[in-house]
C-alpha positions in Angstrom: 50.0 -108.4 -19.8 48.7 -106.4 -16.8 50.6 -106.1 -13.5 48.2 -108.2 -11.5 48.2 -111.2 -13.9 52.0 -111.0 -14.4 52.6 -111.1 -10.6 50.3 -114.1 -10.2 52.2 -116.1 -12.8 55.6 -115.1 -11.5 54.7 -116.0 -7.9 53.8 -119.5 -9.0 57.1 -119.8 -10.9 59.1 -118.7 -7.9 57.2 -121.1 -5.6 58.0 -123.9 -8.0 61.7 -122.9 -7.9 61.7 -123.2 -4.1 62.0 -119.5 -3.3 61.1 -118.7 0.3 59.1 -115.5 -0.2 57.8 -115.7 -3.7 55.3 -112.8 -3.5 57.7 -110.4 -1.8 60.4 -111.2 -4.3 58.1 -110.9 -7.3 57.0 -107.5 -6.2 60.5 -106.3 -5.4 61.8 -107.4 -8.7 59.0 -105.7 -10.7 59.3 -102.5 -8.6 63.1 -102.4 -9.4 62.6 -103.1 -13.1 59.9 -100.5 -13.4 61.5 -98.0 -11.0 58.3 -97.6 -9.0 57.2 -98.0 -5.3 54.9 -100.6 -3.8 52.1 -98.1 -3.8 52.6 -97.4 -7.5 52.5 -101.1 -8.2 49.1 -101.4 -6.5 47.8 -98.4 -8.4 49.0 -99.9 -11.7 47.5 -103.4 -11.0 45.4 -103.3 -14.1 47.9 -101.5 -16.3 49.9 -103.3 -18.9 53.6 -103.6 -18.1 55.7 -101.7 -20.8 57.8 -103.9 -23.1 61.1 -102.4 -21.9 60.2 -103.0 -18.3 59.1 -106.6 -19.1 62.4 -107.4 -20.7 64.4 -106.1 -17.7 62.0 -107.9 -15.3 62.3 -111.2 -17.1 66.1 -111.1 -17.0 66.0 -110.4 -13.3 63.4 -113.1 -12.8 65.5 -115.7 -14.5 68.4 -115.0 -12.1 66.0 -115.4 -9.1 64.5 -118.6 -10.4 68.1 -119.9 -10.6 68.3 -119.0 -6.8 70.7 -116.1 -7.1 70.2 -114.0 -4.0 67.6 -111.2 -4.4 70.1 -108.7 -2.9 72.6 -109.4 -5.7 69.9 -108.9 -8.4 68.7 -105.7 -6.8 72.2 -104.5 -5.9 71.1 -103.5 -2.4 70.1 -104.9 0.9 68.5 -103.3 4.0 70.4 -103.7 7.3 69.7 -102.1 10.7 68.5 -98.6 9.6 70.0 -98.2 6.2 70.3 -99.7 2.7 73.7 -101.1 1.6 75.2 -101.7 -1.8 76.0 -105.4 -2.2 77.7 -107.5 -4.9 78.8 -111.1 -5.1 82.1 -109.9 -3.6 80.5 -109.6 -0.2 78.1 -111.6 2.0 74.5 -110.5 1.9 73.8 -108.8 5.3 71.3 -110.7 7.4 68.8 -109.7 10.0 70.4 -112.0 12.6 73.6 -109.9 12.5 71.6 -106.9 13.7 71.7 -108.6 17.2 75.4 -107.9 17.2 74.7 -104.2 17.0 72.1 -104.5 19.8 74.8 -106.1 22.0 77.2 -103.3 21.5 74.5 -100.8 22.3 73.5 -102.7 25.4 77.1 -102.8 26.8 78.0 -99.3 25.6 74.8 -97.3 26.2 76.4 -93.9 26.1 76.2 -93.2 22.3 78.0 -89.9 22.6 81.2 -91.6 23.9 84.4 -91.3 21.9 84.8 -95.0 21.1 87.5 -96.6 19.1 85.9 -99.6 17.4 87.4 -102.3 15.2 85.3 -104.5 12.8 87.2 -107.6 11.8 86.0 -109.0 8.4 83.8 -106.0 7.5 82.5 -107.3 4.2 79.9 -104.8 3.0 80.7 -102.6 6.0 77.2 -103.0 7.3 78.3 -103.5 10.9 81.0 -100.9 11.0 78.9 -98.3 9.3 75.9 -99.0 11.4 78.0 -98.6 14.6 79.5 -95.4 13.2 76.1 -94.0 12.8 74.9 -95.1 16.2 78.0 -93.6 17.9 78.5 -90.2 16.1 81.8 -89.5 18.0 83.3 -93.0 17.4 86.1 -93.8 15.0 85.9 -97.3 13.3 88.7 -99.4 11.8 87.2 -101.9 9.3 89.4 -104.8 8.2 88.9 -107.4 5.6 91.2 -109.9 3.7 89.4 -109.0 0.5 90.3 -105.8 -1.3 87.1 -106.2 -3.4 85.0 -106.2 -0.2 86.8 -103.2 1.1 85.9 -101.2 -2.0 82.2 -102.1 -1.5 82.5 -101.1 2.2 84.1 -97.8 1.2 81.3 -97.1 -1.3 78.7 -97.7 1.4 80.5 -95.5 3.9 80.6 -92.7 1.3 76.9 -93.2 0.5 75.9 -93.1 4.1 78.0 -90.1 5.1 80.4 -91.7 7.6 83.6 -92.2 5.5 85.4 -89.5 7.5 85.3 -91.6 10.6 86.1 -95.0 9.1 89.5 -96.4 8.2 89.6 -99.4 5.9 92.5 -101.8 6.1 93.3 -105.0 4.3 94.5 -108.0 6.2 93.7 -111.4 7.8 91.8 -111.0 11.1 93.9 -108.8 13.4 96.9 -108.6 11.1 95.7 -105.4 9.5 95.7 -103.5 12.9 98.6 -101.4 14.0 100.7 -103.1 16.7 99.9 -101.6 20.1 96.7 -99.9 19.1 93.9 -100.7 21.6 90.2 -100.6 21.0 87.2 -100.0 23.2 85.1 -102.4 21.1 86.0 -105.2 18.7 83.2 -106.8 16.6 83.3 -109.6 14.1 81.0 -111.8 12.1 83.7 -114.3 10.8 83.3 -117.4 8.6 81.8 -119.9 11.1 79.8 -122.4 8.9 81.5 -125.8 9.2 82.5 -127.7 6.1 79.8 -130.3 6.8 77.1 -127.7 7.1 78.0 -126.2 3.7 76.5 -129.2 2.0 73.0 -128.6 3.5 72.7 -124.8 3.1 70.1 -123.2 0.9 70.9 -122.8 -2.8 71.3 -119.0 -2.6 74.5 -119.4 -0.5 76.3 -121.0 -3.5 76.4 -117.5 -5.0 78.0 -115.9 -2.0 81.8 -115.8 -1.4 82.7 -119.2 0.2 85.7 -117.9 2.0 83.4 -115.5 3.9 81.1 -118.3 5.0 83.2 -121.2 6.1 86.6 -122.0 7.6 86.6 -125.3 5.7 86.8 -127.1 9.0 84.7 -127.2 12.2 83.5 -123.6 12.0 85.4 -122.7 15.2 88.9 -122.0 13.7 88.6 -118.3 13.1 86.4 -117.7 16.2 89.2 -119.3 18.3 91.9 -117.1 16.8 89.7 -114.0 17.4 89.2 -115.0 21.0 92.9 -115.9 21.8 94.4 -112.7 20.4 91.7 -110.2 21.4 93.5 -109.2 24.6 96.4 -107.8 22.4 94.0 -105.3 20.8 91.5 -104.4 23.5 91.8 -101.8 26.2 91.3 -103.1 29.8 87.6 -103.8 30.1 87.2 -103.5 26.4 84.3 -105.3 24.7 84.5 -108.2 22.2 81.3 -109.2 20.4 81.4 -112.3 18.1 78.7 -113.7 15.9 78.5 -117.5 15.6 76.0 -120.2 14.7 75.5 -123.9 14.9 79.2 -124.5 15.6 78.9 -122.7 18.9 81.7 -120.8 20.5 85.2 -122.0 21.5 86.3 -122.0 25.1 86.9 -118.6 26.6 90.6 -117.8 27.1 91.9 -116.7 30.5 92.5 -113.2 29.2 88.7 -112.6 28.7 85.5 -112.9 30.7 82.3 -114.0 28.9 79.5 -111.6 29.7 76.7 -113.2 27.8 75.6 -115.6 25.1 72.9 -114.0 22.9 70.2 -115.5 20.7 68.0 -114.5 17.8 64.3 -114.0 17.9 63.7 -117.8 17.3 65.9 -118.6 20.4 68.8 -119.9 18.3 72.4 -119.1 19.6 73.9 -116.3 17.6 77.0 -115.2 19.4 78.7 -114.1 22.6 79.9 -111.0 24.4 83.3 -110.9 26.2 85.4 -108.3 28.0 89.1 -108.1 28.6 90.0 -108.8 32.2 
């Protein structure tokens, strides 16, 4: 079967399975199975797909029809300016989280500054590594409760050439941080999906680590803890940037000042920026 006909058939299959971007996913899966670029795929539109490529492609396609996230099948996901290794041990990085990077850049515009940054719940390391690359003189402490996630983050730091400026620590929220150590910037994309919301999420999310998605309550539990204890780990005037979603944001404690709520491109609330008083 030639490439063009195969893709037409696969796009229909993915549409029937409820996949959001069937054409894009079909092409990316075939590109990965064949080891070719999108341009090569166009050039080979009337070429027959080799048997070995077809076998690999069909195996990948079955996983996508079952609504396994494309990133887990491909093993990588683009975020900010780089591509990150991802596995089912970490959340798939999302475009909405890039707004968190934008907020740090907005409030810390001097990118040559010697910042001390902490990323709480680093997952794949996409936030901490992206910030390390934006701030070449910064040192970043990346924490996660999952040792498996930390191994993925370390791999990404090695791949992207910033491992010398990142420290990876295992622990729950701030527990991994050294007592008395103060940061210029703390960022976090914690589990904020409420237990009720979990029932209505897209099928792909059932493949992602549940503990990284939800607090099994209102969605506000971990956000509240991050807010209440931030002053213990921030320098005076230090920045706290938290991602959130439908659950909103807990009340601002007296130790912090809210600087801004920020939204995504669709105008949906995505998080807040605070500073230590």
